[in-house]
Structure formats: C-alpha cells, structure tokens
BALOBA-1460 file (C-alpha; in Angstrom, 3 decimals):
// residues 256
<rec num="1" residu="x" x="143.122" y="43.339" z="213.766"/>
<rec num="2" residu="x" x="142.110" y="42.873" z="210.446"/>
<rec num="3" residu="x" x="139.196" y="40.040" z="208.547"/>
<rec num="4" residu="x" x="141.873" y="38.859" z="206.052"/>
<rec num="5" residu="x" x="143.857" y="37.317" z="209.468"/>
<rec num="6" residu="x" x="140.475" y="35.777" z="211.027"/>
<rec num="7" residu="x" x="142.108" y="32.318" z="209.820"/>
<rec num="8" residu="x" x="145.791" y="32.278" z="211.311"/>
<rec num="9" residu="x" x="144.454" y="34.988" z="214.714"/>
<rec num="10" residu="x" x="141.419" y="34.642" z="217.229"/>
<rec num="11" residu="x" x="138.853" y="37.338" z="216.689"/>
<rec num="12" residu="x" x="138.272" y="40.440" z="219.224"/>
<rec num="13" residu="x" x="135.285" y="42.728" z="218.396"/>
<rec num="14" residu="x" x="131.918" y="41.049" z="217.865"/>
<rec num="15" residu="x" x="131.960" y="42.091" z="214.009"/>
<rec num="16" residu="x" x="135.261" y="40.162" z="213.093"/>
<rec num="17" residu="x" x="133.499" y="36.921" z="215.571"/>
<rec num="18" residu="x" x="130.526" y="37.279" z="213.084"/>
<rec num="19" residu="x" x="132.565" y="36.858" z="210.140"/>
<rec num="20" residu="x" x="134.945" y="34.081" z="211.547"/>
<rec num="21" residu="x" x="131.750" y="31.835" z="212.551"/>
<rec num="22" residu="x" x="129.710" y="32.919" z="209.429"/>
<rec num="23" residu="x" x="133.009" y="31.790" z="207.047"/>
<rec num="24" residu="x" x="133.767" y="28.004" z="209.678"/>
<rec num="25" residu="x" x="129.792" y="27.540" z="210.442"/>
<rec num="26" residu="x" x="128.153" y="28.420" z="206.688"/>
<rec num="27" residu="x" x="127.013" y="24.399" z="206.191"/>
<rec num="28" residu="x" x="125.351" y="24.575" z="209.388"/>
<rec num="29" residu="x" x="123.399" y="28.027" z="209.062"/>
<rec num="30" residu="x" x="122.873" y="27.397" z="205.404"/>
<rec num="31" residu="x" x="121.045" y="23.954" z="206.509"/>
<rec num="32" residu="x" x="118.857" y="25.945" z="209.045"/>
<rec num="33" residu="x" x="118.260" y="28.641" z="206.469"/>
<rec num="34" residu="x" x="116.889" y="25.132" z="203.760"/>
<rec num="35" residu="x" x="115.021" y="24.018" z="206.661"/>
<rec num="36" residu="x" x="113.341" y="26.832" z="208.209"/>
<rec num="37" residu="x" x="112.102" y="27.862" z="204.473"/>
<rec num="38" residu="x" x="111.392" y="24.492" z="203.775"/>
<rec num="39" residu="x" x="108.995" y="24.552" z="206.958"/>
<rec num="40" residu="x" x="107.643" y="28.076" z="206.225"/>
<rec num="41" residu="x" x="106.919" y="27.550" z="202.849"/>
<rec num="42" residu="x" x="105.331" y="23.517" z="202.790"/>
<rec num="43" residu="x" x="103.033" y="25.042" z="206.290"/>
<rec num="44" residu="x" x="102.040" y="27.953" z="205.042"/>
<rec num="45" residu="x" x="100.824" y="26.771" z="201.559"/>
<rec num="46" residu="x" x="99.249" y="23.795" z="203.309"/>
<rec num="47" residu="x" x="97.675" y="25.433" z="206.058"/>
<rec num="48" residu="x" x="96.381" y="28.181" z="203.489"/>
<rec num="49" residu="x" x="94.109" y="25.133" z="201.806"/>
<rec num="50" residu="x" x="93.459" y="24.207" z="205.559"/>
<rec num="51" residu="x" x="92.058" y="27.845" z="206.433"/>
<rec num="52" residu="x" x="90.181" y="28.034" z="202.421"/>
<rec num="53" residu="x" x="87.804" y="24.861" z="203.972"/>
<rec num="54" residu="x" x="87.641" y="26.402" z="207.099"/>
<rec num="55" residu="x" x="86.398" y="29.498" z="206.179"/>
<rec num="56" residu="x" x="84.047" y="28.448" z="203.529"/>
<rec num="57" residu="x" x="82.983" y="26.389" z="206.248"/>
<rec num="58" residu="x" x="82.448" y="28.757" z="208.529"/>
<rec num="59" residu="x" x="80.581" y="30.825" z="206.093"/>
<rec num="60" residu="x" x="78.400" y="27.618" z="205.021"/>
<rec num="61" residu="x" x="74.587" y="28.883" z="205.321"/>
<rec num="62" residu="x" x="71.700" y="26.446" z="204.765"/>
<rec num="63" residu="x" x="68.215" y="27.346" z="203.656"/>
<rec num="64" residu="x" x="64.853" y="26.837" z="204.520"/>
<rec num="65" residu="x" x="64.487" y="23.869" z="202.125"/>
<rec num="66" residu="x" x="67.074" y="21.819" z="203.384"/>
<rec num="67" residu="x" x="66.903" y="18.523" z="205.008"/>
<rec num="68" residu="x" x="66.965" y="18.041" z="208.804"/>
<rec num="69" residu="x" x="70.163" y="15.863" z="207.987"/>
<rec num="70" residu="x" x="72.033" y="18.275" z="205.774"/>
<rec num="71" residu="x" x="71.561" y="21.656" z="208.352"/>
<rec num="72" residu="x" x="72.580" y="19.131" z="211.498"/>
<rec num="73" residu="x" x="75.825" y="18.027" z="209.177"/>
<rec num="74" residu="x" x="76.755" y="21.885" z="208.519"/>
<rec num="75" residu="x" x="76.084" y="23.159" z="212.230"/>
<rec num="76" residu="x" x="78.158" y="20.502" z="213.706"/>
<rec num="77" residu="x" x="81.101" y="21.330" z="210.645"/>
<rec num="78" residu="x" x="80.501" y="24.922" z="211.912"/>
<rec num="79" residu="x" x="81.240" y="24.022" z="216.103"/>
<rec num="80" residu="x" x="84.065" y="22.454" z="215.145"/>
<rec num="81" residu="x" x="85.738" y="24.820" z="212.949"/>
<rec num="82" residu="x" x="84.923" y="27.323" z="215.265"/>
<rec num="83" residu="x" x="86.395" y="24.795" z="218.317"/>
<rec num="84" residu="x" x="89.083" y="24.779" z="216.432"/>
<rec num="85" residu="x" x="90.081" y="28.053" z="215.089"/>
<rec num="86" residu="x" x="89.562" y="29.515" z="218.869"/>
<rec num="87" residu="x" x="91.988" y="26.815" z="220.476"/>
<rec num="88" residu="x" x="95.561" y="27.670" z="217.830"/>
<rec num="89" residu="x" x="94.184" y="31.399" z="217.853"/>
<rec num="90" residu="x" x="94.706" y="31.764" z="221.882"/>
<rec num="91" residu="x" x="97.582" y="29.154" z="222.512"/>
<rec num="92" residu="x" x="101.067" y="29.921" z="221.953"/>
<rec num="93" residu="x" x="102.979" y="28.332" z="218.819"/>
<rec num="94" residu="x" x="105.757" y="27.193" z="221.324"/>
<rec num="95" residu="x" x="103.075" y="25.562" z="223.363"/>
<rec num="96" residu="x" x="101.013" y="24.180" z="220.334"/>
<rec num="97" residu="x" x="104.629" y="22.405" z="219.219"/>
<rec num="98" residu="x" x="105.607" y="21.061" z="222.520"/>
<rec num="99" residu="x" x="101.932" y="19.969" z="222.832"/>
<rec num="100" residu="x" x="101.489" y="17.925" z="219.907"/>
<rec num="101" residu="x" x="105.376" y="17.107" z="219.130"/>
<rec num="102" residu="x" x="105.013" y="14.998" z="223.212"/>
<rec num="103" residu="x" x="101.367" y="14.114" z="223.092"/>
<rec num="104" residu="x" x="101.588" y="12.402" z="219.701"/>
<rec num="105" residu="x" x="104.809" y="10.523" z="221.143"/>
<rec num="106" residu="x" x="103.076" y="10.015" z="224.061"/>
<rec num="107" residu="x" x="100.167" y="7.680" z="222.264"/>
<rec num="108" residu="x" x="103.346" y="5.636" z="220.410"/>
<rec num="109" residu="x" x="103.724" y="7.412" z="217.712"/>
<rec num="110" residu="x" x="107.523" y="7.832" z="216.460"/>
<rec num="111" residu="x" x="107.272" y="11.178" z="214.916"/>
<rec num="112" residu="x" x="110.538" y="13.067" z="213.670"/>
<rec num="113" residu="x" x="111.000" y="16.565" z="214.653"/>
<rec num="114" residu="x" x="110.621" y="18.233" z="211.698"/>
<rec num="115" residu="x" x="107.045" y="16.340" z="210.969"/>
<rec num="116" residu="x" x="105.584" y="17.875" z="213.986"/>
<rec num="117" residu="x" x="106.871" y="21.666" z="213.299"/>
<rec num="118" residu="x" x="105.395" y="21.187" z="209.648"/>
<rec num="119" residu="x" x="101.655" y="20.163" z="211.189"/>
<rec num="120" residu="x" x="101.872" y="22.395" z="213.865"/>
<rec num="121" residu="x" x="102.781" y="24.987" z="211.031"/>
<rec num="122" residu="x" x="100.046" y="23.860" z="209.217"/>
<rec num="123" residu="x" x="97.308" y="23.838" z="212.186"/>
<rec num="124" residu="x" x="98.009" y="27.370" z="213.171"/>
<rec num="125" residu="x" x="97.985" y="29.084" z="209.489"/>
<rec num="126" residu="x" x="94.738" y="27.204" z="209.167"/>
<rec num="127" residu="x" x="93.500" y="28.835" z="212.362"/>
<rec num="128" residu="x" x="94.402" y="32.346" z="211.156"/>
<rec num="129" residu="x" x="93.640" y="32.319" z="207.201"/>
<rec num="130" residu="x" x="90.611" y="30.753" z="208.002"/>
<rec num="131" residu="x" x="89.123" y="33.647" z="209.826"/>
<rec num="132" residu="x" x="90.763" y="36.225" z="207.384"/>
<rec num="133" residu="x" x="89.336" y="34.381" z="204.337"/>
<rec num="134" residu="x" x="85.803" y="34.291" z="206.534"/>
<rec num="135" residu="x" x="86.210" y="38.386" z="205.679"/>
<rec num="136" residu="x" x="87.435" y="38.181" z="202.445"/>
<rec num="137" residu="x" x="84.546" y="35.875" z="201.974"/>
<rec num="138" residu="x" x="82.113" y="38.754" z="204.179"/>
<rec num="139" residu="x" x="83.700" y="41.499" z="201.849"/>
<rec num="140" residu="x" x="82.102" y="40.272" z="198.607"/>
<rec num="141" residu="x" x="79.036" y="42.329" z="197.450"/>
<rec num="142" residu="x" x="75.643" y="39.934" z="198.203"/>
<rec num="143" residu="x" x="74.551" y="40.979" z="194.867"/>
<rec num="144" residu="x" x="77.189" y="38.969" z="193.184"/>
<rec num="145" residu="x" x="75.824" y="35.699" z="194.954"/>
<rec num="146" residu="x" x="72.119" y="36.405" z="194.514"/>
<rec num="147" residu="x" x="72.267" y="37.215" z="190.826"/>
<rec num="148" residu="x" x="74.157" y="34.457" z="190.224"/>
<rec num="149" residu="x" x="72.173" y="32.147" z="192.077"/>
<rec num="150" residu="x" x="68.819" y="33.822" z="189.310"/>
<rec num="151" residu="x" x="71.120" y="32.284" z="186.751"/>
<rec num="152" residu="x" x="71.107" y="29.540" z="188.156"/>
<rec num="153" residu="x" x="74.126" y="28.672" z="189.599"/>
<rec num="154" residu="x" x="74.485" y="26.925" z="192.965"/>
<rec num="155" residu="x" x="75.730" y="28.039" z="195.922"/>
<rec num="156" residu="x" x="78.879" y="25.339" z="195.638"/>
<rec num="157" residu="x" x="79.766" y="26.462" z="191.925"/>
<rec num="158" residu="x" x="78.559" y="30.616" z="193.248"/>
<rec num="159" residu="x" x="81.379" y="30.371" z="195.965"/>
<rec num="160" residu="x" x="84.250" y="28.466" z="193.853"/>
<rec num="161" residu="x" x="83.851" y="30.607" z="190.433"/>
<rec num="162" residu="x" x="82.340" y="33.897" z="192.114"/>
<rec num="163" residu="x" x="83.113" y="34.306" z="195.740"/>
<rec num="164" residu="x" x="86.700" y="32.918" z="196.332"/>
<rec num="165" residu="x" x="88.544" y="34.489" z="192.940"/>
<rec num="166" residu="x" x="87.650" y="38.056" z="194.645"/>
<rec num="167" residu="x" x="87.766" y="36.966" z="197.499"/>
<rec num="168" residu="x" x="91.743" y="35.978" z="197.027"/>
<rec num="169" residu="x" x="92.724" y="39.255" z="195.649"/>
<rec num="170" residu="x" x="91.632" y="40.832" z="198.806"/>
<rec num="171" residu="x" x="93.011" y="38.788" z="201.381"/>
<rec num="172" residu="x" x="96.566" y="38.473" z="199.637"/>
<rec num="173" residu="x" x="98.345" y="41.157" z="201.285"/>
<rec num="174" residu="x" x="97.170" y="38.709" z="204.680"/>
<rec num="175" residu="x" x="98.437" y="35.889" z="203.369"/>
<rec num="176" residu="x" x="102.034" y="37.580" z="202.352"/>
<rec num="177" residu="x" x="102.273" y="38.446" z="206.557"/>
<rec num="178" residu="x" x="101.277" y="35.386" z="207.277"/>
<rec num="179" residu="x" x="103.926" y="33.848" z="205.589"/>
<rec num="180" residu="x" x="106.343" y="35.722" z="206.697"/>
<rec num="181" residu="x" x="105.281" y="35.589" z="210.287"/>
<rec num="182" residu="x" x="106.083" y="31.881" z="209.591"/>
<rec num="183" residu="x" x="109.461" y="32.498" z="208.519"/>
<rec num="184" residu="x" x="110.055" y="34.094" z="212.043"/>
<rec num="185" residu="x" x="108.009" y="31.534" z="214.129"/>
<rec num="186" residu="x" x="109.810" y="28.686" z="213.055"/>
<rec num="187" residu="x" x="111.903" y="29.754" z="215.487"/>
<rec num="188" residu="x" x="110.481" y="28.072" z="218.349"/>
<rec num="189" residu="x" x="110.943" y="24.897" z="216.991"/>
<rec num="190" residu="x" x="113.893" y="24.571" z="218.307"/>
<rec num="191" residu="x" x="111.852" y="23.443" z="221.854"/>
<rec num="192" residu="x" x="111.069" y="20.039" z="219.676"/>
<rec num="193" residu="x" x="114.587" y="19.916" z="218.506"/>
<rec num="194" residu="x" x="114.084" y="21.034" z="215.050"/>
<rec num="195" residu="x" x="117.855" y="21.880" z="213.771"/>
<rec num="196" residu="x" x="116.205" y="25.218" z="212.173"/>
<rec num="197" residu="x" x="118.169" y="28.641" z="211.687"/>
<rec num="198" residu="x" x="117.429" y="29.441" z="214.992"/>
<rec num="199" residu="x" x="118.836" y="25.937" z="216.716"/>
<rec num="200" residu="x" x="122.014" y="26.270" z="214.131"/>
<rec num="201" residu="x" x="122.900" y="29.734" z="215.880"/>
<rec num="202" residu="x" x="122.695" y="27.976" z="219.116"/>
<rec num="203" residu="x" x="124.364" y="25.169" z="218.804"/>
<rec num="204" residu="x" x="126.916" y="27.828" z="216.743"/>
<rec num="205" residu="x" x="127.283" y="30.227" z="219.200"/>
<rec num="206" residu="x" x="127.471" y="27.336" z="222.578"/>
<rec num="207" residu="x" x="130.649" y="26.015" z="220.756"/>
<rec num="208" residu="x" x="132.423" y="29.345" z="221.679"/>
<rec num="209" residu="x" x="130.193" y="31.041" z="224.325"/>
<rec num="210" residu="x" x="129.303" y="33.660" z="221.301"/>
<rec num="211" residu="x" x="126.009" y="33.368" z="221.690"/>
<rec num="212" residu="x" x="125.767" y="37.015" z="220.755"/>
<rec num="213" residu="x" x="127.123" y="37.317" z="217.486"/>
<rec num="214" residu="x" x="125.642" y="33.998" z="216.731"/>
<rec num="215" residu="x" x="122.152" y="35.244" z="216.665"/>
<rec num="216" residu="x" x="123.192" y="38.369" z="215.223"/>
<rec num="217" residu="x" x="124.740" y="36.017" z="212.075"/>
<rec num="218" residu="x" x="120.799" y="34.945" z="211.838"/>
<rec num="219" residu="x" x="119.311" y="38.294" z="212.549"/>
<rec num="220" residu="x" x="121.064" y="39.466" z="209.255"/>
<rec num="221" residu="x" x="119.315" y="35.761" z="207.501"/>
<rec num="222" residu="x" x="116.261" y="36.248" z="208.794"/>
<rec num="223" residu="x" x="115.741" y="39.930" z="207.316"/>
<rec num="224" residu="x" x="117.104" y="39.341" z="204.064"/>
<rec num="225" residu="x" x="115.028" y="36.644" z="203.720"/>
<rec num="226" residu="x" x="111.729" y="38.428" z="205.093"/>
<rec num="227" residu="x" x="112.665" y="41.535" z="203.096"/>
<rec num="228" residu="x" x="112.938" y="39.671" z="199.508"/>
<rec num="229" residu="x" x="109.756" y="37.788" z="200.475"/>
<rec num="230" residu="x" x="108.094" y="40.964" z="201.062"/>
<rec num="231" residu="x" x="109.447" y="42.803" z="198.086"/>
<rec num="232" residu="x" x="107.945" y="39.757" z="195.857"/>
<rec num="233" residu="x" x="104.643" y="39.794" z="197.235"/>
<rec num="234" residu="x" x="104.197" y="43.469" z="196.486"/>
<rec num="235" residu="x" x="104.674" y="42.533" z="193.574"/>
<rec num="236" residu="x" x="102.615" y="39.875" z="192.955"/>
<rec num="237" residu="x" x="99.893" y="42.105" z="194.600"/>
<rec num="238" residu="x" x="100.590" y="44.526" z="191.959"/>
<rec num="239" residu="x" x="100.391" y="42.543" z="188.858"/>
<rec num="240" residu="x" x="97.787" y="40.938" z="190.562"/>
<rec num="241" residu="x" x="95.756" y="44.121" z="190.450"/>
<rec num="242" residu="x" x="96.206" y="44.839" z="186.854"/>
<rec num="243" residu="x" x="96.003" y="48.309" z="185.724"/>
<rec num="244" residu="x" x="94.903" y="51.538" z="186.820"/>
<rec num="245" residu="x" x="95.494" y="54.117" z="183.679"/>
<rec num="246" residu="x" x="92.362" y="52.827" z="182.091"/>
<rec num="247" residu="x" x="89.025" y="55.024" z="180.471"/>
<rec num="248" residu="x" x="85.912" y="54.250" z="181.172"/>
<rec num="249" residu="x" x="84.159" y="52.711" z="178.017"/>
<rec num="250" residu="x" x="81.658" y="55.781" z="178.532"/>
<rec num="251" residu="x" x="84.371" y="58.073" z="178.974"/>
<rec num="252" residu="x" x="85.707" y="56.571" z="175.563"/>
<rec num="253" residu="x" x="82.121" y="56.949" z="174.109"/>
<rec num="254" residu="x" x="81.358" y="60.669" z="175.260"/>
<rec num="255" residu="x" x="84.411" y="61.813" z="173.618"/>
<rec num="256" residu="x" x="83.914" y="60.691" z="169.798"/>
C-alpha cells in the first residue's frame, strides 16, 4: 500500500493509519494543539505571578520594631501560603481538576471546562513556583540586602530592585521545566471534558478503534512542541547570562 493511495484504499500499517488520521482529522489535532498551548501558556504565566507572590510571602520577615498587627498578619499569610503549597504539591493534578470543576459546579456555578483547566494549571504552577522562588531568593547573599538597608532602602524596595531580579535569573531553568511539564500535563484535563490535544486523539482513535496510531500522532506533536520550546528557553537563558569572555578591570590595568 502506497501513501499516495490512502485516499482511495484503506490503510494497512500503523504508519499508514497515522498519515490517514492526520490528513483526515488535521483540524481536530490542530484545534487540540492550540487549546493545549493556550492553557499551558496562560496558566503558567499567571501561575508564575502567583508563585512569586507566595514565595515573597514565605520569605517575609518581621523585625522587633514591628507592631503586633503586622506580625499577626504576616504570620497568618505565611500559614495560608504554606497550607496552599502543601495541598497542591501533595495531590495529583488530575484529582485537583476533578475536585475544582465538579466542586464548583455543585455550588451552582456553571464553570466552563477550559476555565477550570486554566484555574487548575494556575494553582498547580503557583504551588511549585512558590518553592522555587523561595529557593531563588534564599540563594542571594544576605549581604546585598543588608547593604541596601544600610543605604536607606526599604525591605520592599530591596526585594523588588535588588533580590528579585537576581533570583529571576537563577530560577529560569526551573521556570522552563515547569512550562514544559504543564504543556504535557494538560492531557489530564480531558477528565473534565477539556477538548485539548489528548482528547482530540481519544476522539479520533475512537472513530476507527485505532487508539495506538492516534496517540502516536499526538506523541509526535508533544515531542516537537517540547523540543522547540526547550531550545527557545536555552537560548533565552544564555542571553540573560550575558557574555562570559570578558576581562576583569584589574587584569586590564595590570597589563598596561
């Protein structure tokens, strides 16, 4: 059986079935890919912001001169942040999707599956990024904070202008890994009827009972997406690191 004859004859091998399904249902695969990227990108970006906020809360410190109200508020926020991180890090994303989607619907709120999928991705990403941000903040030498405070900068300005920019560079690899994980983990959202890439393959495979070939098609799509994004993130990471082939000013002066 030649591939050019697939339109007029039934495919026989798995490769021929993959080509046949791709040609016939390319729009369904394309729509599933678009929705997968939409959920992964939007959920990850908002999740990063949430993770930064939670990470900053976890790293927040109070001084002896702070009043009891401030100390109490910081303590409560830290407890809430810690509980949130533990819950979403210690439960599977597929279970979170089921609980959030069906739990909210039981409250009488008609939530769209796509919105629920984005919400789950955001909350899951925020929990993991919070620990990453906290570790990134902790990797910055405390002397830099103390120097900023000695110059009269407030703790908030020190965090925004001194600590976070440096911490951001340190956690870029983990941010990239989180996005790639989200890109693949969107497949679990089919349990709440999100028409993403995995659901598209499931539907296409059911039409001819060719699930193996249909899943092979999306395996190729997932691989290509992750490969391209991984290369992009590696490029951005190198650009942010800057040049490494420079000479120290001291060395330059010694050679004069």
